N, C-alpha and C positions, 0 to 999 in steps of 0.2 A: 503495498499498500505505500500511496504518496503523501509523506506529511512537512509542513513546513511551519513549528509551531510562531507563536506571536514573538517579535523581536521590541525588548523592555529599549526605551530610549534611553535611562542609564545605563545598559550596559556599551563598555566598548566593542569593536566588531571581532576582535580576538574573543573575546569575554563571552561573545552571541555563539558565535560560530564554537565554540567547544560545546556551551549548551544546547545548539541542537543537534549537535552527532548525539551527545548523547539522549540526548531525548528522543534520537531517533531509531539508535541502538536499543533503548529498552521499549520502545513502540513493537518491536522487529520481533521481539522475544513474548508477546502476549499475543495469547489467541493464534489464530488461520499464519498461515505465512503472508506477511506484509510488504511492499515497495516503499523504500523510503529513499525520497529525490529531494538531498540537499542542496542548497544553490551551486555547489562546485564540487559533490562525490554523491557515490551510493556508497551505502555502508553493509557488510556483512557481517553474521556472527563470526566471531572469533573460533579458528579452533577447527571449521568449515572449510572442507576442499573448495576451490574456486568454483564457482558455479557457471554450469554451461545455459548460453543463453539458446530458448527453448521458440519455435516457430509452431504456425500452423495456417494449412491450406483450409481450404471448402471441404475436402475429401481426405488427406493426409496430412501427418505431421511432420515435418521437416526439421532435421538435426542443421547447425551450421558450427562452424568453429571460430569464435570470436579470438582475435588477438588482441586488442585493445579498446578502449572507449575513452568518451572524454564529454563532456558538455560547448554544445554551441549556442549561437545565436545571442541576440538581442536581450539586455535584463528584461524579464517576465515572459518573456517569449523562448525562453533556452527549452533545448531539447538535448537527451542524452542520445548520443551516437555511436553504433558500436562497429569498430572494423572487422568483417567475418569472411568467412571464404566457405565454400563448399565446392563438389567436385563434379565438374561438366563434361563435356564431350562435343568438341568442333570440329565432328567431322573427319578429322584425320587426328584425334591423341584427345585421351583423358588428361583432366589435368584440373588445378585449384581455380575456380573464377572470385577474385576480392569483391564485395559488397559491404553496404555500409546499412545495417540495422536501427530506427532509428524507432525512439520513445519519446513522443512527443511530453512537453510540459502540463502537468495539471494542480488545482490545489488540492489541499485535503489528503485522504487517504484511499488508496485501492486494492482490493484482492490482489495478489500478487498474481495466479493463477488467469486478473482478468484481463493483464498487458496484453500488447500486440506481442513482445517478448519478453522472455522470462526464464529463469534458470533450468533446466532439466531436472535438477535434483527435487524440483516442487511438484514433478509432475505427478498424478496422485495414480498414474499405471505405467512409470517410466519404463520399466521391462517390456511390456507389451507394446508400446509406442517403438522402441526399439527392434524388437521383431518384426516389426512390420516396414519400418523402416529399410532395414535390411534387407526381405525379401523384394520392397521395391528397388531397393539398389541391384540387386542382381538380374530385376528384369531390363533396367536402365542399362546394364552392362549388355545384354543381350540383345537390346535395339541399336545398340551402337551400328553407326555404319547405314544401307540404305538396305529400308524393310515394306512392302507392300503390306498393309493390314486394316484390319476393320478397327471403326472407332462408334464407342457412345458414351458422348459426354460432353461437358464443356471445353471448346477451344477458344485460345486467348490470340488477339490478334491486335494491330495496331501500332503505334509507335508509343515511346517514354511515356511522353508527356499526355499522349492519348489511348489508352486501352478500352479494346472491346471485347466482350466475351459473348457467346451465341451456342446454345446445344444444338450439337450435330450427331446423327447417324449415318454413317459411310464409309466409303473406303477412302484412305491417305495413304500417303507414301510418307514414311517416316526417313527424312534426311537430312541431317544438318548440315553437310556440306553444302548440298543445292543451294539451301534457304541462307547462308553466308553469302553465296555467291548472287543469288537477287536479291537481300540485306547487307550490303556490304557496311552501312554503318550503323549494323546491330552487332557486331563479331566485337569479340572483348579477348585480346591477349590471356590464353591460360599460362598460369605457373605450372612449374616439372612438379609432379608427383614427388613428396619427401617423406618416405615410411618413418625418420627420425622424427618428422616435425606435426606427422599426421595426427598425435593424440594430445600434441601442444595447445595451450592457449585453452577459453570455455567456449563450450559448449551448446549451440541456438538453436532457434525455432519460428515459422512463419504463419501467420494467417491473412482471411480474405483481403486485410489492408494492403497487402505487397502489390494486391492487382488492380486496386480504389483510388489509391493512393501515391504517386511516384516519388514523393519527397520521402518516403516510409521505406523505398526499397532503390538502390541504385546501383550497377557495377561499375569499377574503375577498373583500369588495366592494371596487370600484375605483369612481371617478367616474364618475354612467350617463351614460351617451349617451341626447343629451338629441333633440328633436324635429330639429334642426338637422342633425343625422348623416342622414348616406344609406344606404338597407335595403338590399335586395339586388343594387341596381345598382353598389352602393359596389364600385368598381374594387379588385380584393385584387393587392398586388405578388406580386413573386416570393417576398418576405421573408417577406410575410403568409401567403400558401402555404405556406411550408415550417414556420410555427408552427401550419396550424392543427391543430383536433383531431382524433382517428382514431377517435371514432363520434359518432354520430348520435341524438337522440331521438325516439321514436318509440312505437308501440303495437303488440302482437303479438296481432290475432287469434284465430290461437288459443287463447291462453293467457288473454286477457283483462287484459294489464297492461302498462303503461307500464315503459318501459325503454333503456337506450342498446344500440347495435348496431352492430357494425365495420365502419366503410365498405366497406373492401375486401369485406366478404361480401355487400353487397346489391346486387341484381343485377335487371333488370326481368322483369317478370311472364312467364309459355310461358303465352298466353293461349291455352285448350280451344275454338276453333271449330268444333270439329264434334262436340262432345256435344250442340248445340241441336236437331242434325238426326238426333240420335239416341234423344231422348225419346219416349215411346209416348205419345203423346196423340189424342183424336179428331181429326180431320180440320177444322184450322180453329181451333184450340184456340194454337198456339205462335204462330201469326199474331197473334192476336187478344192475347196477353199479352204479344208482342214489341213489337206496335207501340203497347201502350198504357203501356208503361214507355218505351220513347226517347220517346215523346211527353212523356211529366212529365220526364224526363231534360235534355229539353232546349229548355220551355218551363213552367216551374213558376209562373213567377207571371203567367203568362195571365189566369188565371183565379182569381178571390178570393169571398173572402164579404160576404157585408153589414157585418162587423164587420170588420176591417180585421187580417191577420194570421192570421184563421181560414179553413178549408176548403182552403187551397194544396197540400195533401199527397196522396199516392196510397195509398189501401188496399185489398190483395187479401186475398181468403178462397179458399184451395185447400183441399178438403175431399175425404176418399175412404178409403178399406181404407187398412192399413199398405202400403207399399212400392209403390205408386200411381205413385213417379215426381212425391210434390209438392215433398220439399227439394231433390231433383235440380233439379225447374225453376226453384228458387228460386238455385240454384248457377250452374247455366249459362246465367239471367238476366243474372245479376251479372257475370259474365263477357262477356256479350254483349256488356254497356252499356259495359262497362271499369269496374265501378263495386266498392268494398269490400262484402263479405257481412258483416255481424254478423249470428251465429248466436245465440239464446239462448232458453234453458226456461224457462217458468215459474219451474221450482225455483228458478232463480236469483236471482227478484224478491221471494220471503221469504211469509210467510201476513199480517203485518201491513198494514191499508190505510196507514197511514203510511209502510212502508218499501216496499212497494211503488210508491207514487207516487214515490219517493224518488231509488231503483234504476231507475226508467222511465224517470225527466225526466234525468238523467244521461245515459243510453244516446240517448235522443234527441235529446238536445242535442248529443251526440257525433256521431249519424248525421248529422245536418240539416248540418252541417259541413262533412262528407267526404263529402255526397250518396249516402250508404251506402243499398243493399238493406239491410231488417230484416227477420228470418225468426224468427215467437214460434208457438212449437207449443201454448200453449193462451189463450185470454183472461180477464183477469180484469176487473169491475166500474169499476174506478179508472182506464180505459184512457179511458171515456167522454172526460174533458175534459181528457187529456194529446194523445189523438189529435185534437182539435180544430186546436190550433197548430200540429202535426206538419206542416213542409214539404219532408219526403224522401220516400220509397217504400218502404213495409211492405209484406213479403208475410206471411202470418199462414195455418201450416198445423192442418187436425187431421184427426184420424182420426173424429172422431163429426160428424154431418151437424147434428147439435142442439146442438152446442156453442157458438152463436153466440145470446145472448139475441136478445127483439125490438129493445129498446134499439139495439144494434149493427149492426144492418142498415142504420140511415138513414146509418152513417157508413161502410159498408164500398162500394167503387166497382164493384170487379168481384168475383164468387164463381162460381169455377168448382170445376163437379163430378167428380170424378176414376172413372170408373167401374172397378171392378175390370178386371183383365187377360184379356183373354180368351184363347184355343187361338191363333191366327195372331201377339199381341203377342208371346205367351211362349214362343213360337220363334224369332222374330225375336231376342230377350232370349239366349237360348240359343248363338243362330249368333253372335250380337256377344259374347259373352263368350267360346265357346271362340276366335273370333280371336284375341282378344287375350293369348290364353294364349301363352306363350315355346315348350313342347313341339309335336310334330307330334301331330295327332290323325286318327280314320280313323271318324268318323262320317259315315252316310249320311243320304240325308233322310229316309228312313222310322223312323230314328233319332231324328231331330230334330220328327218329329212324332209319336213317342210318350211323347219327353219331355214336348212341352209339353200334356202330356194329367195330369201328374203337379201335384196341385193346391197349388203354391208359388207363394211371392210375387218379384218379383225380383229383391229383396237376398237369399233363399235362395239362386237359382238360381246369382248369382256367388260366393256362397261354396262352393258344392257345385262349382262347374267349379274354383275355388281349390285346393281339400282335391284333387281328384281329379286334376289337375295334378301336386302337389305326391307324389302315392301314386306317378304314374307316374312320375314323374323318380328317385324313390327307386329303383324297379325298372327303371331305364333302359328303359324302352319307351314305345312310342307310348300318346299318351292315348285310351282306347275305353269307348264303352258302362260296361262291364265296371265300372271305376274308377267311373265316374260313379253307375251304381247299387249300386255297395258302398256309397258315402257316403250315401247317400239310404235306405239299410236301416241305418246306421251311426246314423243322426242321427234315424233312425225318422219320417223324412220320407213313405215309403212301410213298407207291411207287410213281414215279414222273407220 
């Protein structure tokens, strides 16, 4: 708790300082642990080992090692600041990241466990917190490098002055190296790990204020980890693992932004290996596409152009009417070959040629680094030069067969024309969509055949089944053809 005794006018400054300190120390021993904030120092009980500052995020408790501390700021606005360090990964090696932890001035007394940072020795379940932090540290170590993962939690992004956070569920690429390449101003040199100094200094911890008040959390450069430092293979001691950051840097494929992701909310991807067999493509199409992509993913350096670096990518063009399975093909292929899918529309590139080229080069560079699939729904002329040097796999889709100009045809390795869905294909889609609904249904073979005659595409079939299932559930009845036709009439897909 914080305590600031009244200052008698008759006392000299030195006498009052001594009285304040005695009062503060006495208060510390009364009842629950208390934080005493005097004008120039913090007092701790005698014969007690140096405390370990201790922090708390929204989901996890994080330990930091404090090397020094002092008071700063003008009179009546002083704050207590600690120079601390954690263990971080910069894309090439582990090292100490130096940070400043701060407790703002307040009057009166305050429970020490209510502070934004407090000694770990006061934590009511310190051993349990350390066990969790060690487990998270091991996971942090495993995520060093580049990993394609699934995420369900809060991501944080923005600048040091303006922090944003949003909840997201989707796939991410954990990649500190590319993060710092895209955000060079956010890089902080890491100090070499030193087993002899790891356990020295006080130990500490961080709360949500870390992300909401930049004044309470900042980083300062330390000695850079040079080439002599061991990289990912560096053995982290248990003391190092305890200090590992609770977040890793990466990229959200859903939101297309760089950010920080909670280590404990990152899980392996649940691959959809059954989706590929569900694609409604003409005979032989699936084997052709899959063999084409798998061969490129595994042997992209086998063939080269006359000019070194050119012609090593693979470009596919899928063309057909809306909702015939073109985009779905790109999605299921990405899962089949275990590669990230970067979906991008022409609108994201802009209108001006120079902006298009800049944006496209940025995306192509990133997708090449991650060996990602790239899906583009329209083609613009500036692609010509960029595509020649792209080394990844690009899948372009279009609803118009004439969307590719003649100059592009020589750059495309495989063009697939998607026919309109036939009656048999639509019947299969109706059956598969009905099989996926959670409520029971009672459609006969004859009713499925009749539904297949309705002139709608695959996406419309899926949406119709979904709405009809909600209607049946609301009425507590089995899903039947009556609800389906009601939805079709309401959405004007068929006449009244």
